[in-house]
C-alpha positions as CSV (number, residue, x, y, z in Angstrom):
1,M,-5.2,23.0,-17.5
2,V,-5.4,19.3,-18.2
3,G,-7.8,18.1,-20.8
4,K,-10.1,15.1,-20.2
5,S,-9.5,12.1,-22.3
6,K,-12.5,10.4,-24.0
7,K,-12.8,6.8,-24.9
8,R,-12.8,6.1,-28.6
9,P,-16.0,4.6,-30.0
10,G,-15.7,0.9,-30.3
11,S,-12.8,0.6,-27.8
12,R,-12.5,-2.3,-25.5
13,P,-14.4,-2.0,-22.1
14,Y,-12.1,-2.6,-19.1
15,K,-13.5,-4.1,-15.9
16,N,-17.2,-3.3,-16.2
17,F,-18.1,-5.3,-13.1
18,S,-17.7,-4.8,-9.4
19,N,-15.4,-6.7,-7.0
20,D,-18.5,-8.3,-5.3
21,T,-19.7,-9.6,-8.7
22,L,-16.3,-11.1,-9.3
23,V,-16.2,-12.8,-5.9
24,Q,-19.7,-14.3,-6.5
25,A,-18.6,-15.5,-10.0
26,V,-15.5,-17.2,-8.6
27,Q,-17.6,-18.9,-5.9
28,D,-20.0,-20.2,-8.6
29,C,-17.0,-21.6,-10.5
30,K,-15.7,-23.3,-7.4
31,N,-19.1,-24.8,-6.7
32,G,-19.1,-26.6,-10.0
33,L,-20.6,-24.3,-12.7
34,S,-18.6,-24.0,-15.9
35,Y,-16.5,-21.0,-16.8
36,R,-18.7,-20.3,-19.8
37,K,-22.0,-20.3,-17.9
38,V,-20.6,-18.1,-15.1
39,A,-19.1,-15.7,-17.7
40,E,-22.4,-15.3,-19.4
41,K,-24.3,-15.0,-16.1
42,Y,-22.1,-12.2,-14.7
43,G,-20.7,-10.6,-17.9
44,I,-17.1,-11.4,-17.0
45,S,-14.7,-12.9,-19.5
46,K,-13.7,-16.6,-19.1
47,S,-10.0,-15.8,-19.0
48,T,-10.5,-13.3,-16.2
49,L,-12.4,-16.0,-14.2
50,Q,-9.6,-18.6,-14.9
51,R,-6.9,-16.1,-13.8
52,K,-8.7,-15.3,-10.6
53,I,-9.3,-19.0,-9.7
54,V,-5.7,-20.1,-10.5
55,K,-4.4,-16.9,-8.9
56,K,-2.0,-16.4,-11.8
57,H,-1.4,-12.6,-11.3
58,C,-1.6,-12.2,-7.5
59,Q,1.9,-10.9,-6.7
60,P,2.4,-7.2,-6.2
61,V,3.8,-5.2,-9.0
62,G,7.3,-3.6,-8.7
63,R,10.4,-4.2,-6.7
64,P,10.3,-5.5,-3.2
65,T,10.6,-2.9,-0.4
66,V,14.0,-2.3,1.3
67,L,12.5,-2.3,4.8
68,S,10.1,-4.8,6.2
69,E,6.8,-3.6,7.7
70,D,8.2,-4.0,11.3
71,D,11.4,-2.1,10.4
72,E,9.4,0.7,8.8
73,H,7.1,0.9,11.8
74,N,10.0,1.1,14.3
75,L,11.7,3.8,12.2
76,R,8.5,5.8,12.0
77,E,8.0,5.5,15.8
78,G,11.6,6.5,16.4
79,I,11.2,9.6,14.2
80,I,7.9,10.6,15.8
81,S,9.2,10.2,19.4
82,A,12.5,12.2,18.7
């Protein structure tokens, strides 16, 4: 039986906002509000807003796939029809 882990008191909260809130915050920044004002309004850190607007970490994690989406689809269809 696997035990449940508990957060330690005083530990850092990770992503305590929804994706909709983040999208609204990014739109407010693009409309001219400062990062600091938007961060205070929505409760999102300034660095998170800056990364999302500059799109610094938008690439997928890990190695690229061996087969393209089309090749994988054709292989799947060939296996199913066989």
